[in-house]
DRENDO-1510 file (C-alpha; in Angstrom, 1 decimal, always signed):
<recs>
REC; n; res; u; v; w
REC; 1; MET; +27.2; -9.6; +23.5 .
REC; 2; SER; +23.7; -9.3; +22.1 .
REC; 3; TYR; +22.8; -6.7; +19.5 .
REC; 4; PHE; +19.1; -7.6; +19.7 .
REC; 5; ASP; +16.9; -6.9; +22.7 .
REC; 6; ALA; +14.2; -9.5; +22.6 .
REC; 7; GLU; +11.7; -7.4; +24.6 .
REC; 8; ALA; +12.2; -4.2; +22.6 .
REC; 9; GLY; +12.4; -6.0; +19.3 .
REC; 10; ALA; +9.5; -8.4; +19.8 .
REC; 11; ASP; +7.1; -6.6; +17.4 .
REC; 12; LEU; +9.8; -6.3; +14.8 .
REC; 13; ARG; +10.7; -10.0; +15.0 .
REC; 14; GLU; +7.0; -11.0; +14.9 .
REC; 15; THR; +6.4; -8.8; +11.8 .
REC; 16; PHE; +9.6; -10.0; +10.1 .
REC; 17; ASP; +8.8; -13.6; +10.8 .
REC; 18; HIS; +5.4; -13.1; +9.3 .
REC; 19; VAL; +6.9; -11.6; +6.1 .
REC; 20; VAL; +9.4; -14.4; +5.4 .
REC; 21; ALA; +7.3; -17.3; +6.7 .
REC; 22; GLY; +6.0; -18.3; +3.3 .
REC; 23; TRP; +9.2; -17.9; +1.4 .
REC; 24; PRO; +10.7; -21.2; +0.3 .
REC; 25; ASP; +13.9; -22.5; +2.0 .
REC; 26; VAL; +14.0; -19.9; +4.8 .
REC; 27; SER; +15.3; -21.0; +8.2 .
REC; 28; SER; +16.3; -18.9; +11.2 .
REC; 29; LYS; +18.7; -19.2; +14.1 .
REC; 30; THR; +20.5; -17.0; +16.5 .
REC; 31; MET; +23.8; -15.4; +15.4 .
REC; 32; PHE; +25.6; -12.5; +17.1 .
REC; 33; GLY; +22.8; -12.8; +19.7 .
REC; 34; CYS; +20.3; -11.8; +17.0 .
REC; 35; PRO; +17.5; -13.5; +15.1 .
REC; 36; SER; +19.2; -14.4; +11.8 .
REC; 37; TYR; +17.6; -15.6; +8.6 .
REC; 38; GLN; +19.0; -17.9; +5.9 .
REC; 39; ALA; +17.9; -19.1; +2.5 .
REC; 40; GLU; +19.2; -22.6; +1.8 .
REC; 41; GLY; +21.8; -22.0; +4.5 .
REC; 42; THR; +23.0; -18.6; +3.2 .
REC; 43; LEU; +22.5; -15.7; +5.5 .
REC; 44; PHE; +20.3; -12.9; +4.1 .
REC; 45; ALA; +19.1; -10.9; +7.1 .
REC; 46; VAL; +19.9; -10.2; +10.8 .
REC; 47; LEU; +17.5; -8.4; +13.1 .
REC; 48; VAL; +19.1; -5.9; +15.5 .
REC; 49; THR; +17.4; -3.7; +18.1 .
REC; 50; GLY; +15.7; -1.0; +16.0 .
REC; 51; GLY; +16.6; -2.4; +12.6 .
REC; 52; VAL; +17.4; -5.1; +10.0 .
REC; 53; ALA; +20.9; -5.8; +8.5 .
REC; 54; LEU; +20.7; -7.1; +5.0 .
REC; 55; THR; +23.7; -9.3; +4.2 .
REC; 56; ARG; +23.3; -10.1; +0.5 .
REC; 57; LEU; +21.8; -6.9; -1.0 .
REC; 58; PRO; +23.0; -6.3; -4.6 .
REC; 59; ALA; +25.0; -3.0; -5.1 .
REC; 60; ASP; +22.2; -1.2; -7.1 .
REC; 61; GLU; +19.6; -2.1; -4.5 .
REC; 62; ARG; +21.9; -1.1; -1.7 .
REC; 63; ALA; +22.4; +2.3; -3.3 .
REC; 64; THR; +18.6; +2.8; -3.4 .
REC; 65; VAL; +18.2; +1.6; +0.2 .
REC; 66; GLU; +20.9; +4.1; +1.3 .
REC; 67; ARG; +19.1; +6.9; -0.4 .
REC; 68; GLU; +15.6; +6.0; +0.9 .
REC; 69; PHE; +16.3; +4.8; +4.5 .
REC; 70; GLU; +18.5; +5.6; +7.5 .
REC; 71; THR; +21.3; +3.2; +7.1 .
REC; 72; GLY; +24.8; +2.2; +8.4 .
REC; 73; PRO; +27.1; -0.8; +8.6 .
REC; 74; PHE; +26.5; -3.7; +10.9 .
REC; 75; GLN; +28.5; -3.5; +14.1 .
REC; 76; ALA; +29.7; -6.7; +15.8 .
REC; 77; GLY; +31.6; -5.5; +18.8 .
REC; 78; ASP; +34.8; -3.8; +17.5 .
REC; 79; ARG; +34.2; -5.2; +14.1 .
REC; 80; THR; +32.4; -3.3; +11.4 .
REC; 81; VAL; +30.8; -5.4; +8.6 .
REC; 82; THR; +30.7; -2.9; +5.7 .
REC; 83; LYS; +29.4; -5.4; +3.2 .
REC; 84; TRP; +26.1; -5.5; +5.1 .
REC; 85; VAL; +23.8; -2.6; +5.2 .
REC; 86; GLN; +21.8; -2.0; +8.5 .
REC; 87; VAL; +18.5; -0.3; +8.0 .
REC; 88; ALA; +16.8; +1.5; +10.9 .
REC; 89; VAL; +13.3; +0.3; +11.5 .
REC; 90; ASP; +11.7; +2.5; +14.2 .
REC; 91; ASP; +8.2; +1.0; +13.8 .
REC; 92; PRO; +7.5; -2.5; +12.6 .
REC; 93; GLU; +4.6; -1.2; +10.5 .
REC; 94; THR; +7.2; +0.6; +8.3 .
REC; 95; LEU; +8.8; -2.7; +7.5 .
REC; 96; ASP; +6.5; -3.0; +4.4 .
REC; 97; ALA; +8.6; -0.4; +2.5 .
REC; 98; LEU; +11.7; -2.5; +3.2 .
REC; 99; VAL; +10.3; -5.9; +2.1 .
REC; 100; PRO; +11.4; -5.6; -1.6 .
REC; 101; TYR; +15.0; -5.2; -0.4 .
REC; 102; VAL; +14.7; -8.0; +2.1 .
REC; 103; ARG; +13.4; -10.1; -0.8 .
REC; 104; ALA; +16.4; -9.0; -3.0 .
REC; 105; SER; +18.8; -10.1; -0.3 .
REC; 106; TYR; +16.9; -13.4; +0.1 .
REC; 107; GLU; +17.0; -14.0; -3.7 .
REC; 108; THR; +20.7; -13.3; -3.8 .
REC; 109; ALA; +21.3; -15.7; -0.9 .
REC; 110; LEU; +19.3; -18.4; -2.7 .
REC; 111; ALA; +21.3; -17.9; -5.9 .
REC; 112; GLU; +24.6; -18.0; -3.9 .
REC; 113; GLY; +23.5; -21.1; -2.0 .
REC; 114; SER; +22.6; -23.1; -5.1 .
REC; 115; ALA; +25.8; -22.0; -7.0 .
</recs>
């Protein structure tokens, strides 16, 4: 089952790819039928239709994201991944406000990958 509609999410993916393209040690692959991003092999973000799931966001940053954005847990079929926060992104142009949190998830993934 796919949680990412490639046609509906094309602009979000293009914008997200542009944001992370220059970050060191970033790779991408498909997981859960979604574009997924890793830092040194550690997952830090998953694109879903209408949003981004951040997988390594520190607790203090997560609290801020949950106050400032429409959020929820990542759903993978019947399974709910509560450790990840999924942030609604209705318009790829609004991704700019989320970039510091994507970066925080990325930096945590880098630290975990090199630990």
